[in-house]
Backbone as numpy.savetxt, mean C-alpha at the origin, in Angstrom:
# Nx Ny Nz CAx CAy CAz Cx Cy Cz
10.76 1.33 -9.11 10.96 0.33 -10.17 11.32 1.15 -11.44
12.22 0.74 -12.14 12.45 1.36 -13.39 11.79 0.27 -14.44
11.16 0.73 -15.49 10.29 -0.11 -16.36 11.45 -0.64 -17.00
11.01 -1.83 -17.69 11.71 -2.76 -18.79 11.42 -2.30 -20.23
11.02 -1.25 -20.43 10.75 -1.38 -21.98 9.39 -1.41 -22.32
9.04 -1.13 -23.59 7.68 -1.38 -24.10 6.94 -2.93 -23.75
7.98 -3.87 -23.85 7.57 -5.21 -23.68 7.30 -5.61 -22.25
7.99 -4.88 -21.38 7.86 -5.40 -19.89 7.26 -4.49 -19.17
7.09 -4.83 -18.00 6.46 -3.99 -16.87 6.87 -2.70 -16.73
5.87 -1.69 -16.84 6.06 -0.13 -16.41 6.11 -0.06 -14.97
5.66 1.05 -14.46 5.95 1.46 -13.12 4.36 1.98 -12.76
4.12 1.91 -11.36 2.90 2.46 -10.70 2.89 3.83 -11.00
1.93 4.44 -11.54 1.66 5.87 -11.61 2.20 6.05 -13.11
2.45 5.22 -13.83 2.92 5.52 -15.44 1.86 5.29 -16.17
1.84 3.67 -16.38 0.61 3.29 -17.32 -0.69 3.05 -16.71
-0.58 3.05 -15.46 -1.96 3.31 -14.61 -1.88 3.97 -13.50
-2.94 4.53 -12.96 -2.87 5.26 -11.72 -2.18 6.32 -11.68
-2.00 7.19 -12.87 -1.28 8.23 -12.99 -1.59 9.47 -12.12
-0.89 10.01 -11.28 -1.25 11.00 -10.32 -1.86 12.19 -11.05
-1.52 12.55 -12.08 -2.13 13.71 -12.90 -3.50 13.46 -13.58
-3.95 12.08 -13.31 -5.27 11.91 -13.99 -6.37 12.52 -12.92
-7.48 12.94 -13.73 -8.49 13.40 -12.97 -9.04 12.41 -11.86
-9.16 12.87 -10.53 -9.74 11.93 -9.63 -9.02 10.88 -9.07
-7.58 11.09 -9.33 -6.80 10.06 -8.82 -6.75 10.06 -7.17
-6.43 11.33 -6.95 -6.19 11.70 -5.39 -7.68 11.34 -4.63
-8.62 11.47 -5.27 -9.76 10.95 -4.89 -9.95 9.31 -4.50
-9.48 8.67 -5.65 -9.51 7.32 -5.56 -8.48 6.77 -4.45
-7.28 7.46 -4.14 -6.40 7.08 -3.08 -7.10 7.33 -1.86
-7.65 8.39 -1.73 -8.48 8.68 -0.44 -9.42 7.72 -0.11
-10.15 7.18 -1.05 -11.32 6.00 -0.79 -10.47 4.73 -0.14
-9.29 4.51 -0.54 -8.51 3.53 0.19 -7.91 4.00 1.63
-7.79 5.21 1.63 -7.55 5.75 3.09 -8.62 5.80 4.00
-9.84 6.13 3.58 -11.02 5.99 4.29 -11.36 4.59 4.86
-10.97 3.74 3.95 -11.02 2.20 4.20 -10.00 1.70 5.36
-8.76 2.10 4.97 -7.75 1.54 5.71 -7.08 2.15 6.92
-7.18 3.72 6.96 -6.43 4.40 7.90 -6.73 4.07 9.47
-7.99 3.82 9.69 -8.34 3.59 11.13 -7.60 2.26 11.56
-7.50 1.19 10.70 -6.82 0.13 10.97 -5.24 0.37 11.26
-4.90 1.02 10.19 -3.32 1.52 10.35 -2.85 2.21 11.64
-3.80 3.01 11.68 -3.51 4.12 13.10 -3.70 3.14 14.47
-4.71 2.44 14.36 -4.90 1.67 15.45 -3.54 0.69 15.72
-3.18 0.00 14.79 -1.92 -0.58 14.87 -0.60 0.09 15.23
-0.26 1.22 14.82 0.62 2.03 15.01 0.74 2.49 16.44
-0.65 2.93 16.98 -0.92 3.34 18.52 -0.42 2.28 19.17
-1.11 0.90 18.97 -0.59 -0.17 19.85 0.84 -0.57 19.85
1.67 -0.18 18.87 3.05 -0.30 18.71 3.79 0.70 19.53
2.96 1.80 19.96 3.51 2.84 20.89 3.99 4.05 20.25
3.71 4.18 19.01 3.94 5.36 18.21 3.40 6.68 18.64
3.90 7.76 19.09 3.58 8.81 19.68 4.52 9.95 19.86
4.44 10.71 20.79 5.18 11.84 21.12 6.66 11.73 21.13
7.48 12.55 20.24 8.79 12.44 20.13 9.42 11.59 19.10
8.46 10.87 18.41 8.92 9.71 17.48 9.03 10.42 16.26
10.18 10.04 15.44 10.51 10.64 14.06 10.17 9.50 13.06
9.18 9.77 12.01 8.67 8.85 11.24 8.97 8.99 9.69
9.17 7.79 8.88 9.38 7.95 7.49 8.16 7.30 7.18
7.36 7.95 6.33 5.98 7.60 5.44 6.53 7.08 4.17
6.59 6.04 3.74 7.14 5.73 2.36 5.88 5.42 1.56
5.79 6.06 0.26 4.75 6.02 -0.70 3.54 6.66 0.01
3.69 7.99 0.53 3.01 8.69 1.16 1.57 9.08 0.53
1.33 8.96 -0.52 0.16 9.20 -1.32 -0.30 10.65 -1.43
-1.78 10.67 -0.71 -2.05 11.92 -0.44 -1.88 12.31 1.04
-1.04 11.85 1.79 -0.63 12.23 3.31 -1.34 11.75 4.09
-2.63 11.07 4.26 -3.58 10.99 5.28 -3.04 10.28 6.47
-1.98 9.34 6.34 -1.50 8.79 7.65 -0.46 9.60 8.14
0.34 10.30 7.25 1.30 11.17 7.76 0.76 12.29 8.71
-0.34 12.93 8.04 -1.14 13.88 8.88 -1.54 13.72 10.09
-2.13 12.25 10.26 -2.75 11.67 11.50 -1.77 11.39 12.33
-0.58 10.96 11.83 0.76 10.84 12.94 0.99 11.82 13.60
0.80 13.01 12.89 1.23 14.25 13.50 0.14 14.76 14.30
-1.16 14.91 13.88 -2.40 15.40 14.69 -2.79 14.46 15.40
-2.73 13.18 15.59 -3.45 12.35 16.60 -2.59 11.83 17.30
-1.49 11.22 16.69 -0.45 10.48 17.82 0.69 11.56 18.30
0.86 12.64 17.65 1.53 13.53 18.31 3.02 13.72 18.05
3.52 12.82 16.84 4.84 12.30 16.78 5.55 13.93 16.34
6.98 13.81 16.32 7.70 15.02 16.57 7.63 15.37 15.04
7.79 14.50 14.12 8.14 14.81 12.64 7.72 13.70 11.80
7.27 14.08 10.52 7.19 12.83 9.40 7.68 13.24 8.18
8.82 12.62 7.69 9.23 12.79 6.37 8.51 11.85 5.41
7.62 12.34 4.55 6.64 11.80 3.64 7.31 11.71 2.34
7.44 10.67 1.89 8.35 10.23 0.61 7.43 9.53 -0.44
7.41 10.14 -1.70 6.79 9.79 -2.86 7.31 10.15 -4.19
7.15 9.19 -5.18 7.72 9.72 -6.37 7.14 10.95 -7.06
5.85 11.16 -6.56 4.93 12.41 -6.92 4.51 12.88 -5.53
4.94 14.25 -5.41 4.45 14.88 -4.00 3.25 15.84 -4.26
2.63 15.95 -5.31 1.44 16.86 -5.57 0.68 16.89 -4.37
0.16 15.80 -4.09 -0.89 15.54 -3.05 -0.55 16.21 -1.63
0.94 15.64 -1.55 1.46 16.09 -0.18 1.40 17.62 -0.02
2.12 18.21 -1.17 2.16 19.53 -1.31 1.03 20.44 -0.98
-0.13 19.94 -1.57 -1.24 20.75 -1.67 -1.96 20.72 -0.35
-1.40 19.99 0.71 -2.19 19.93 2.22 -0.80 19.92 3.20
-0.04 21.29 3.06 0.87 21.24 4.05 0.24 21.24 5.74
1.26 20.48 6.57 0.86 20.78 7.96 2.09 20.86 8.50
2.28 21.65 9.78 3.63 21.65 10.67 3.97 20.44 10.80
5.34 20.17 10.64 5.86 18.90 10.96 6.10 17.82 9.88
5.29 17.99 8.82 5.23 17.20 7.54 6.20 17.74 6.65
7.17 16.89 6.20 8.13 17.24 5.06 7.99 16.39 3.83
7.47 16.61 2.64 7.30 16.14 1.55 8.65 15.72 0.95
9.29 14.55 0.52 10.57 14.33 -0.23 10.04 13.57 -1.47
10.24 14.33 -2.37 10.17 13.45 -3.69 11.50 12.95 -4.13
11.14 11.38 -3.89 12.49 10.52 -4.08 11.88 9.21 -4.59
12.77 8.25 -5.00 12.44 6.80 -5.57 13.08 5.92 -4.42
12.50 5.21 -3.61 13.11 4.28 -2.63 13.89 3.27 -3.44
13.88 2.83 -4.57 14.60 1.74 -5.09 15.99 2.40 -5.65
16.03 3.57 -5.54 17.53 4.23 -5.96 18.45 3.86 -4.92
19.67 3.55 -5.34 20.72 3.12 -4.50 21.15 4.35 -3.52
20.93 5.53 -3.92 21.23 6.75 -3.21 20.24 7.27 -2.13
19.16 6.47 -2.08 18.05 6.96 -1.07 18.38 6.49 0.24
18.90 7.48 1.02 19.41 7.40 2.55 18.77 8.89 3.21
17.73 8.91 3.59 17.09 10.11 4.27 17.42 10.26 5.78
18.10 9.26 6.29 18.32 9.31 7.77 17.92 8.20 8.66
17.91 8.19 9.92 17.33 7.16 10.68 15.83 7.59 11.33
15.11 6.58 11.79 13.64 7.04 11.94 13.45 6.09 13.26
12.59 6.41 14.08 11.94 5.39 14.99 10.77 4.57 14.48
10.13 5.30 13.46 9.17 4.42 12.65 9.37 4.63 11.05
9.53 3.59 10.49 9.41 3.44 9.12 8.11 2.57 8.68
7.07 3.29 7.92 5.96 2.83 7.43 5.62 2.90 5.92
5.39 1.79 5.30 5.09 1.53 3.87 3.87 0.83 3.79
2.84 1.43 3.16 1.40 0.74 2.85 1.07 0.72 1.65
0.84 -0.63 0.89 0.37 -0.74 -0.42 1.80 -0.01 -1.42
2.90 -0.36 -1.16 4.11 0.06 -1.72 4.77 -1.26 -2.37
5.44 -2.03 -1.37 6.21 -3.15 -1.82 5.77 -4.19 -2.68
4.17 -4.12 -2.81 3.69 -5.03 -3.70 3.64 -4.72 -5.12
4.08 -3.40 -5.29 4.29 -3.09 -6.72 5.71 -2.67 -7.14
6.74 -3.33 -6.48 7.99 -3.28 -6.49 8.88 -4.65 -6.72
9.80 -4.64 -7.75 10.64 -5.83 -7.54 11.64 -5.94 -6.47
12.18 -7.28 -6.35 13.35 -7.41 -5.42 12.95 -7.01 -3.93
11.79 -7.41 -3.54 11.17 -7.19 -2.23 12.32 -7.38 -1.28
13.16 -8.69 -1.09 13.98 -8.92 -0.08 14.93 -7.69 0.20
15.39 -7.13 -0.96 16.49 -6.15 -1.06 15.93 -4.84 -0.21
14.43 -4.32 -0.81 13.89 -3.27 -0.32 13.36 -3.37 1.11
13.00 -4.45 1.78 12.91 -4.69 2.96 13.93 -4.61 3.73
15.27 -5.00 3.39 16.32 -4.98 4.16 16.83 -3.51 4.15
16.61 -2.78 2.87 17.14 -1.29 3.03 16.19 -0.67 3.95
14.88 -1.03 3.95 14.20 0.00 4.98 14.27 -0.32 6.36
14.70 -1.52 6.70 15.18 -1.79 7.96 16.53 -1.37 8.51
17.36 -0.86 7.46 18.61 -0.07 7.97 18.24 1.50 8.08
16.96 1.91 7.69 16.54 3.23 8.09 16.12 3.38 9.54
15.97 2.27 10.21 15.59 2.34 11.60 16.64 2.78 12.55
16.23 3.55 13.34 17.15 3.89 14.67 17.23 2.61 15.57
18.04 2.43 16.34 17.99 1.58 17.48 16.71 1.49 18.18
16.00 0.40 18.50 14.63 0.37 18.93 13.51 0.74 18.17
13.81 1.11 16.86 12.60 1.58 15.95 11.84 0.34 15.34
10.72 0.62 14.61 10.01 -0.35 14.11 9.76 -0.27 12.66
9.67 -1.25 12.02 9.36 -1.12 10.73 7.94 -1.82 10.43
6.90 -1.18 9.77 5.51 -1.54 9.58 5.39 -1.67 8.22
5.08 -2.84 7.48 4.59 -2.68 6.04 3.36 -3.45 5.81
2.45 -3.01 4.92 1.23 -3.28 4.64 0.97 -3.46 3.36
0.53 -4.72 2.80 0.15 -4.92 1.39 -0.96 -5.71 1.09
-1.45 -5.90 -0.02 -2.81 -6.27 -0.25 -2.48 -8.07 -0.19
-3.59 -8.66 0.16 -3.62 -10.25 -0.14 -4.84 -10.58 -0.79
-4.68 -11.59 -1.68 -5.94 -11.93 -2.66 -6.58 -13.02 -1.99
-7.85 -13.03 -1.75 -8.62 -13.86 -1.31 -9.55 -14.86 -2.30
-9.30 -14.48 -3.62 -10.05 -15.15 -4.57 -9.38 -16.42 -4.77
-9.16 -17.38 -3.96 -8.51 -18.42 -4.28 -9.18 -19.43 -5.52
-8.45 -20.40 -5.91 -9.01 -21.51 -6.71 -10.31 -22.08 -6.29
-10.58 -22.01 -5.02 -11.53 -22.61 -4.28 -12.98 -21.68 -4.13
-12.68 -20.47 -4.52 -13.69 -19.61 -4.36 -14.65 -19.65 -5.51
-15.85 -19.38 -5.37 -16.75 -19.53 -6.42 -16.31 -18.50 -7.54
-16.58 -19.00 -8.66 -16.33 -18.20 -9.82 -17.57 -17.28 -10.04
-17.42 -15.91 -10.04 -18.41 -15.06 -10.12 -17.80 -13.94 -11.09
-18.62 -12.97 -11.48 -18.15 -11.97 -12.20 -17.01 -10.96 -11.25
-17.43 -11.08 -10.05 -16.57 -10.37 -9.00 -15.15 -10.93 -8.78
-15.35 -12.34 -8.70 -14.09 -13.12 -8.57 -13.03 -12.67 -9.87
-13.85 -12.99 -11.01 -13.19 -12.92 -12.26 -12.39 -11.53 -12.50
-13.11 -10.49 -11.83 -12.63 -9.12 -12.20 -11.34 -8.92 -11.26
-11.59 -9.60 -9.90 -10.44 -9.52 -9.03 -9.19 -10.13 -9.64
-9.44 -11.42 -9.92 -8.19 -12.11 -10.76 -7.78 -11.35 -11.92
-8.56 -10.76 -12.73 -8.15 -10.04 -13.86 -7.23 -8.86 -13.35
-7.75 -8.13 -12.48 -7.01 -6.99 -11.89 -5.50 -7.37 -11.48
-5.37 -8.44 -10.59 -4.12 -8.75 -10.39 -3.12 -9.17 -11.43
-3.83 -10.03 -12.21 -3.08 -10.35 -13.50 -2.65 -9.15 -14.49
-3.72 -8.51 -14.49 -3.35 -7.38 -15.41 -2.32 -6.35 -14.79
-2.40 -6.01 -13.54 -1.47 -5.28 -12.95 -0.05 -5.85 -12.81
0.05 -7.19 -12.68 1.16 -7.90 -12.86 1.99 -7.78 -14.25
1.18 -7.84 -15.25 1.74 -7.78 -16.67 2.14 -6.25 -17.13
1.40 -5.44 -16.28 1.45 -3.98 -16.79 2.61 -3.24 -16.00
2.46 -3.44 -14.80 3.31 -2.59 -13.77 4.16 -3.44 -12.83
4.05 -4.71 -12.85 4.91 -5.65 -12.19 4.24 -5.89 -10.52
3.05 -5.55 -10.45 2.24 -5.93 -9.17 2.55 -7.58 -8.88
2.78 -7.64 -7.38 2.73 -9.01 -7.31 2.38 -9.31 -5.89
1.16 -9.78 -5.60 0.58 -9.92 -4.31 0.66 -11.28 -3.75
1.31 -12.27 -4.48 1.48 -13.66 -4.39 2.49 -13.68 -3.06
3.28 -12.96 -2.94 4.60 -12.93 -2.00 4.41 -12.29 -0.62
3.13 -11.54 -0.63 2.92 -10.66 0.33 2.98 -11.58 1.98
2.40 -12.80 1.93 2.47 -13.66 2.95 3.96 -13.97 3.47
4.70 -13.50 2.70 6.22 -13.90 3.08 6.81 -12.70 3.72
6.15 -11.45 3.98 6.54 -10.49 4.58 7.14 -10.55 6.02
6.50 -11.36 6.96 6.95 -11.62 8.19 8.39 -12.19 8.15
8.52 -13.19 7.07 10.00 -13.87 6.84 11.03 -12.85 6.45
10.58 -11.75 5.60 11.69 -10.95 4.93 11.97 -9.96 6.14
10.99 -9.68 7.02 11.47 -8.86 8.31 12.34 -9.56 9.06
12.17 -11.03 9.39 13.00 -11.39 9.97 14.47 -11.69 9.43
14.47 -12.06 8.18 15.69 -11.97 7.21 16.57 -10.71 7.33
15.86 -9.61 7.75 16.51 -8.08 7.72 17.10 -7.78 9.06
16.83 -8.92 9.92 17.58 -8.61 11.38 16.61 -8.23 12.30
15.26 -7.99 12.07 14.18 -7.36 12.99 13.78 -8.49 13.89
13.50 -8.08 15.07 12.87 -8.66 16.18 11.33 -8.77 16.35
10.98 -9.69 17.29 9.55 -9.48 17.72 8.67 -9.29 16.43
8.79 -10.25 15.54 7.98 -9.89 14.14 6.56 -10.63 14.54
5.78 -9.83 13.84 4.45 -10.38 13.89 3.65 -9.70 12.73
2.23 -10.30 12.57 1.51 -9.82 11.52 0.03 -10.16 11.82
-0.84 -9.38 11.02 -2.04 -9.55 11.35 -2.82 -9.03 9.70
-4.05 -9.55 9.65 -4.77 -9.29 8.25 -6.25 -8.66 8.85
-6.44 -7.56 7.96 -7.73 -6.88 7.99 -8.41 -7.20 6.74
-9.73 -7.24 6.62 -10.59 -7.52 5.27 -11.89 -6.74 5.67
-11.77 -5.60 4.81 -12.94 -4.78 5.06 -14.33 -5.40 4.23
-15.39 -5.27 4.80 -16.53 -5.71 4.15 -17.02 -5.01 3.00
-17.54 -5.50 2.08 -17.82 -5.03 0.68 -19.34 -4.57 0.76
-19.62 -3.54 1.21 -21.04 -3.05 1.44 -21.35 -2.16 0.41
-22.62 -2.07 -0.12 -23.18 -1.26 -1.16 -22.86 0.24 -0.78
-22.08 1.08 -1.53 -21.91 2.50 -1.21 -20.59 2.98 -0.43
-20.09 1.87 0.14 -18.88 1.97 1.12 -17.68 2.25 0.08
-16.70 2.92 1.00 -15.42 3.39 0.43 -14.66 2.34 -0.28
-14.65 1.28 0.43 -13.91 0.07 -0.22 -14.67 -0.44 -1.59
-15.76 -0.24 -1.59 -16.59 -0.70 -2.96 -16.28 0.42 -3.89
-16.46 1.48 -3.41 -16.14 2.72 -4.54 -14.71 2.48 -5.15
-13.85 2.31 -4.08 -12.47 2.29 -4.27 -12.03 0.98 -5.56
-12.83 -0.06 -5.31 -12.57 -1.02 -6.37 -12.96 -0.64 -7.68
-14.45 -0.15 -7.68 -14.79 0.31 -8.89 -14.11 1.26 -9.77
-13.57 2.27 -8.98 -12.64 3.22 -9.64 -11.35 2.71 -10.18
-10.93 1.65 -9.37 -9.60 1.22 -9.50 -9.60 0.19 -10.88
-11.05 -0.55 -11.13 -11.01 -1.41 -12.11 -11.47 -0.28 -13.33
-11.75 0.71 -13.30 -12.18 1.55 -14.30 -10.76 2.07 -14.78
-9.76 2.38 -13.89 -8.53 3.11 -14.44 -7.74 1.99 -14.96
-7.94 0.60 -14.44 -7.13 -0.61 -14.88 -7.83 -1.37 -15.91
-8.69 -0.63 -16.55 -9.94 -1.52 -17.50 -8.97 -2.39 -18.52
-8.04 -1.53 -19.32 -7.39 -2.01 -20.40 -6.55 -3.11 -20.02
-5.74 -2.96 -18.83 -4.96 -4.10 -18.41 -5.74 -5.34 -18.19
-6.88 -5.19 -17.30 -7.73 -6.37 -16.89 -8.43 -7.00 -18.29
-8.78 -6.28 -19.24 -9.29 -6.93 -20.40 -8.29 -7.69 -21.03
-7.12 -7.08 -21.12 -6.04 -7.66 -22.03 -5.73 -9.14 -21.40
-6.20 -9.43 -20.34 -5.69 -10.80 -19.68 -6.42 -11.78 -20.36
-7.66 -11.39 -20.83 -8.69 -12.41 -21.30 -9.27 -13.04 -20.36
-9.20 -12.64 -19.26 -9.99 -13.48 -17.93 -11.61 -12.89 -17.92
-11.86 -11.92 -18.56 -13.08 -11.23 -18.48 -13.46 -10.31 -19.63
-14.74 -10.08 -20.04 -14.94 -9.02 -21.03 -15.62 -7.93 -20.42
-16.07 -7.12 -21.13 -16.56 -5.81 -20.78 -18.02 -6.17 -20.08
-18.58 -7.06 -20.44 -20.03 -7.12 -19.80 -19.78 -7.92 -18.53
-18.83 -8.81 -18.43 -18.36 -9.29 -17.16 -17.98 -8.40 -15.95
-17.05 -7.19 -16.58 -16.69 -6.31 -15.79 -17.77 -5.42 -15.27
-18.49 -5.03 -16.20 -19.81 -4.10 -15.84 -20.81 -5.04 -14.60
-20.63 -6.35 -14.77 -21.62 -7.00 -13.85 -20.76 -7.09 -12.51
-19.55 -7.24 -12.53 -18.68 -7.03 -11.28 -18.88 -5.78 -10.39
-18.84 -4.67 -11.20 -19.21 -3.40 -10.76 -20.54 -3.44 -10.02
-21.61 -3.93 -10.70 -22.86 -4.16 -10.25 -22.91 -4.68 -8.98
-22.22 -6.03 -8.91 -22.24 -6.59 -7.69 -21.50 -5.89 -6.40
-20.77 -4.93 -6.65 -20.07 -4.23 -5.44 -21.22 -3.25 -4.95
-22.07 -2.86 -5.64 -23.34 -2.21 -5.05 -24.55 -2.94 -4.69
-24.42 -4.34 -4.78 -25.49 -5.06 -4.41 -25.53 -5.50 -2.95
-26.67 -5.24 -2.21 -26.87 -5.72 -0.91 -26.82 -7.25 -0.68
-27.17 -7.96 -1.64 -27.19 -9.45 -1.77 -26.12 -10.09 -2.13
-24.95 -9.45 -2.41 -23.48 -10.08 -2.64 -22.73 -10.06 -1.42
-21.93 -11.03 -1.12 -21.05 -11.34 -0.01 -19.81 -11.61 -0.48
-19.24 -11.15 -1.38 -17.68 -11.36 -1.77 -16.96 -11.01 -0.74
-15.58 -11.50 -0.80 -14.56 -10.92 -0.09 -13.67 -9.86 -0.73
-13.62 -8.88 -0.07 -12.43 -7.83 -0.69 -10.93 -8.40 -0.39
-10.12 -8.03 -1.21 -8.78 -8.32 -0.91 -8.45 -7.61 0.67
-7.60 -8.40 1.23 -7.30 -8.05 2.63 -6.14 -7.24 2.58
-5.83 -6.64 3.78 -4.64 -6.03 3.85 -3.64 -6.75 5.13
-2.55 -7.12 4.63 -1.86 -7.81 5.72 -0.73 -6.73 6.10
-0.52 -6.84 7.42 0.29 -5.58 8.07 1.41 -6.52 8.79
2.55 -6.60 8.54 3.67 -6.86 9.46 4.51 -6.17 9.98
5.18 -6.31 11.15 6.14 -5.40 11.75 7.18 -6.16 12.40
8.31 -5.33 12.78 9.35 -6.09 13.18 10.37 -4.78 14.00
11.02 -5.08 14.99 11.85 -3.94 15.65 13.34 -4.26 15.60
13.95 -3.26 15.64 15.35 -3.27 15.31 16.02 -3.25 16.65
16.80 -4.07 16.93 17.44 -4.47 18.26 18.10 -3.09 18.75
18.21 -3.05 20.09 18.65 -1.79 20.44 17.84 -1.02 21.33
18.35 -0.07 22.14 17.35 0.71 22.99 17.08 2.04 22.11
15.90 2.61 22.20 15.69 3.84 21.66 16.63 5.15 22.00
17.41 5.89 21.14 18.16 6.77 21.73 19.54 6.32 21.49
19.76 4.91 21.35 21.25 4.68 21.33 21.82 5.00 19.85
22.93 5.18 19.98 23.74 5.22 18.74 24.33 4.03 18.12
C-alpha cells in the first residue's frame, strides 16, 4: 500500500510497527505464539504436506514458513515481505526470503499449491483486487488461505477501558495506516468472486489470560500505537493504562479480537498445467 501523503494513511511498518524498532520482532512472535497452532492445524487439515510448494505472504518473522518446512514437510516456501530482516536472520533449508510488495503490478513470483496470508490484507486497500491476484498465483488444485482479525467489541459490548482501547486501536490504525477489519467477514465472498471453489471459513478467539502471549501482544501493540489511539479521542492515557492493567487481571473476561480464516480451492487437478 502506497501512502497518500502526510494527510492520508501511511503504510504498516512506517508510521507504526516499524521493523527496525526495538522489540518489534518479539511483538510479532507473541502473535505467532498465539495463532501458529491454529494456523498449522488448519493447513494440515487442508492436506498441506510433502511435495507442496508454498507462498507465505507477509511472512514476518517466518514462524509459519519454517513450520511448514520442518513439521508439514513441504518442498519449499517462498516467504515474501516488504522487509525480510527477520527472515534472513533465521535461514533454514527450503526457505527463500523475497523482499517484495504484493500490491505491485509486477508481483508475479510463480504458481504455488498453497498461498497463505495472515494479518496482511486487513492493512491493505483494494482487497477484492488483491484476493483475485493471490488466487491467480495458485496452481490447479491449489488452495488460498487468508486470515485476518475480526473485532468483537460491538456496540452491544459493555463499555470498559479494555473495549475503549480496542475500538481506539482499530480507529487509530485505520486513520494512520489504513487498517480496516470491518470487511474481513466478506473474505469468503471475495474468494468465491475470485473463482475459487469449496470455500469455507472459521473463527478462533484466544482467551485473554494474565501473562498469556495474546495479552502481552495487545499490551505491546497498544504501546506502539499509543499516539494513533490517543489521537482518536476515544480514550485518554489513564484509560489506556487501565486497559493494560485489565489484560493482566484474572478477574477480567473480555474478548480478544478473533482471527477469521477463510480458504478456497482453484479448480483443476494438482500438477495440471
